[in-house]
Z-matrix of the N, CA and C atoms (Angstrom, degrees):
N
C 1 1.441
C 2 1.526 1 107.50
N 3 1.307 2 116.19 1 135.54
C 4 1.461 3 117.63 2 -178.89
C 5 1.528 4 110.65 3 -81.34
N 6 1.288 5 116.17 4 172.38
C 7 1.458 6 122.62 5 -173.76
C 8 1.528 7 112.69 6 -62.30
N 9 1.319 8 117.44 7 -37.35
C 10 1.463 9 120.37 8 -179.31
C 11 1.522 10 111.18 9 -62.72
N 12 1.329 11 116.86 10 -49.52
C 13 1.457 12 119.85 11 179.96
C 14 1.526 13 111.65 12 -66.88
N 15 1.297 14 116.90 13 -35.27
C 16 1.459 15 120.10 14 177.17
C 17 1.523 16 110.92 15 -62.40
N 18 1.312 17 117.08 16 -42.77
C 19 1.473 18 120.47 17 177.81
C 20 1.524 19 111.77 18 -67.34
N 21 1.329 20 116.87 19 -42.65
C 22 1.463 21 120.01 20 177.71
C 23 1.527 22 110.99 21 -61.49
N 24 1.324 23 116.35 22 -42.86
C 25 1.465 24 120.49 23 178.73
C 26 1.526 25 110.44 24 -62.06
N 27 1.311 26 117.53 25 -44.78
C 28 1.462 27 121.42 26 -179.73
C 29 1.526 28 111.23 27 -64.88
N 30 1.315 29 117.12 28 -34.70
C 31 1.454 30 121.05 29 -179.23
C 32 1.527 31 111.42 30 -77.29
N 33 1.327 32 117.02 31 -43.20
C 34 1.460 33 121.89 32 -171.00
C 35 1.529 34 113.02 33 -84.73
N 36 1.327 35 117.93 34 -39.78
C 37 1.466 36 121.70 35 -172.54
C 38 1.519 37 111.13 36 -95.23
N 39 1.308 38 114.24 37 133.65
C 40 1.458 39 118.54 38 179.66
C 41 1.521 40 110.01 39 -72.39
N 42 1.331 41 117.64 40 151.08
C 43 1.456 42 119.47 41 176.51
C 44 1.526 43 110.13 42 -70.91
N 45 1.311 44 116.03 43 150.29
C 46 1.459 45 120.37 44 178.49
C 47 1.521 46 109.30 45 -67.84
N 48 1.293 47 115.70 46 123.46
C 49 1.458 48 121.33 47 176.05
C 50 1.519 49 107.86 48 -124.47
N 51 1.259 50 116.78 49 128.78
C 52 1.458 51 123.18 50 -172.89
C 53 1.525 52 112.43 51 -55.33
N 54 1.301 53 118.48 52 -41.56
C 55 1.459 54 121.23 53 -173.61
C 56 1.522 55 114.20 54 -87.24
N 57 1.305 56 118.72 55 -5.64
C 58 1.456 57 120.03 56 -176.48
C 59 1.531 58 113.55 57 -84.77
N 60 1.325 59 118.12 58 -6.01
C 61 1.452 60 121.83 59 -179.33
C 62 1.520 61 110.18 60 -109.12
N 63 1.335 62 117.49 61 157.08
C 64 1.464 63 119.86 62 178.27
C 65 1.529 64 111.15 63 -58.48
N 66 1.301 65 115.18 64 157.88
C 67 1.465 66 120.81 65 -175.57
C 68 1.530 67 112.36 66 -57.90
N 69 1.340 68 117.54 67 -37.66
C 70 1.462 69 119.64 68 -177.35
C 71 1.527 70 113.04 69 -68.90
N 72 1.349 71 117.97 70 -14.17
C 73 1.464 72 121.45 71 179.26
C 74 1.529 73 113.31 72 -106.76
N 75 1.303 74 118.40 73 -3.00
C 76 1.460 75 120.32 74 -173.91
C 77 1.527 76 113.26 75 -66.34
N 78 1.312 77 118.09 76 -25.01
C 79 1.462 78 120.38 77 179.42
C 80 1.531 79 112.44 78 -94.47
N 81 1.314 80 117.16 79 3.81
C 82 1.459 81 121.43 80 -178.98
C 83 1.532 82 109.17 81 -133.92
N 84 1.333 83 117.61 82 79.78
C 85 1.464 84 119.96 83 -175.08
C 86 1.525 85 114.14 84 -64.21
N 87 1.316 86 118.29 85 -29.03
C 88 1.462 87 119.88 86 -179.64
C 89 1.525 88 110.19 87 -68.63
N 90 1.332 89 116.82 88 -46.18
C 91 1.460 90 119.91 89 178.29
C 92 1.526 91 110.61 90 -66.71
N 93 1.328 92 117.39 91 -39.71
C 94 1.466 93 120.99 92 179.60
C 95 1.522 94 110.64 93 -60.94
N 96 1.315 95 116.95 94 -46.73
C 97 1.460 96 119.97 95 -179.58
C 98 1.526 97 110.95 96 -69.66
N 99 1.332 98 117.10 97 -34.28
C 100 1.465 99 120.38 98 176.58
C 101 1.518 100 111.97 99 -63.79
N 102 1.335 101 116.45 100 -43.04
C 103 1.461 102 119.53 101 178.20
C 104 1.525 103 110.88 102 -66.31
N 105 1.322 104 116.19 103 -38.17
C 106 1.467 105 120.15 104 176.86
C 107 1.531 106 110.31 105 -61.78
N 108 1.329 107 116.76 106 -46.92
C 109 1.467 108 120.74 107 -178.53
C 110 1.528 109 110.88 108 -64.20
N 111 1.337 110 117.17 109 -40.12
C 112 1.462 111 120.27 110 178.20
C 113 1.525 112 110.51 111 -63.83
N 114 1.325 113 117.20 112 -44.27
C 115 1.465 114 120.76 113 -179.43
C 116 1.528 115 111.25 114 -62.09
N 117 1.322 116 117.03 115 -43.53
C 118 1.462 117 120.54 116 179.35
C 119 1.535 118 110.78 117 -65.59
N 120 1.321 119 117.28 118 -40.70
C 121 1.459 120 120.92 119 178.14
C 122 1.520 121 112.06 120 -65.13
N 123 1.335 122 116.00 121 -40.16
C 124 1.463 123 120.44 122 178.36
C 125 1.519 124 110.87 123 -65.29
N 126 1.333 125 116.71 124 -42.37
C 127 1.468 126 120.26 125 177.66
C 128 1.533 127 110.98 126 -61.12
N 129 1.316 128 116.28 127 -41.75
C 130 1.457 129 120.36 128 178.74
C 131 1.527 130 110.73 129 -63.34
N 132 1.330 131 116.70 130 -44.40
C 133 1.459 132 120.43 131 -179.80
C 134 1.530 133 111.36 132 -62.18
N 135 1.319 134 117.11 133 -43.64
C 136 1.466 135 120.54 134 179.94
C 137 1.527 136 110.36 135 -65.86
N 138 1.327 137 116.62 136 -40.47
C 139 1.468 138 118.51 137 -179.67
C 140 1.531 139 111.90 138 -67.14
N 141 1.319 140 117.80 139 -27.87
C 142 1.462 141 120.85 140 176.47
C 143 1.526 142 111.87 141 -81.80
N 144 1.325 143 117.12 142 -30.65
C 145 1.454 144 121.46 143 -176.58
C 146 1.529 145 112.92 144 -83.36
N 147 1.309 146 117.88 145 -34.91
C 148 1.468 147 121.73 146 -174.24
C 149 1.527 148 112.98 147 -55.56
N 150 1.323 149 120.78 148 -48.28
C 151 1.471 150 119.04 149 179.06
C 152 1.527 151 112.84 150 -62.70
N 153 1.308 152 116.59 151 -33.21
C 154 1.465 153 119.98 152 179.29
C 155 1.522 154 111.27 153 -65.88
N 156 1.321 155 117.16 154 -40.09
C 157 1.463 156 120.93 155 -177.73
C 158 1.522 157 113.06 156 -73.47
N 159 1.312 158 117.92 157 -17.90
C 160 1.463 159 119.99 158 -179.58
C 161 1.522 160 112.51 159 -91.30
N 162 1.313 161 118.28 160 -1.99
C 163 1.462 162 120.90 161 177.94
C 164 1.521 163 109.81 162 -72.02
N 165 1.318 164 115.98 163 140.53
C 166 1.462 165 120.47 164 179.45
C 167 1.521 166 112.72 165 -70.35
N 168 1.311 167 117.13 166 -28.62
C 169 1.465 168 119.86 167 -176.30
C 170 1.529 169 112.37 168 -97.77
N 171 1.311 170 118.47 169 15.43
C 172 1.460 171 121.00 170 -178.86
C 173 1.526 172 110.39 171 -73.03
N 174 1.321 173 116.27 172 121.71
C 175 1.447 174 122.15 173 177.05
C 176 1.527 175 107.13 174 -140.32
N 177 1.341 176 117.70 175 103.57
C 178 1.463 177 119.47 176 -175.79
C 179 1.522 178 113.71 177 -67.66
N 180 1.344 179 117.79 178 -15.07
C 181 1.460 180 120.70 179 -178.14
C 182 1.524 181 113.63 180 -98.06
N 183 1.319 182 116.63 181 -3.46
C 184 1.464 183 121.28 182 179.06
C 185 1.522 184 108.76 183 -72.86
N 186 1.331 185 115.58 184 138.59
C 187 1.462 186 119.87 185 179.90
C 188 1.493 187 110.15 186 -103.52
């Protein structure tokens, strides 16, 4: 990973903390962090998509 992505990752992603995840994920840090990353990515996608879908002139089939 290059320096730019390493800095972005350190800035954007929270550090793994044992107590911040539900009890069923505390013994599996890889799955816990994966679910966290998926949730954050999904939230970002929805926040970017929502304004687009509320536009009156939105037509996904228009070329």
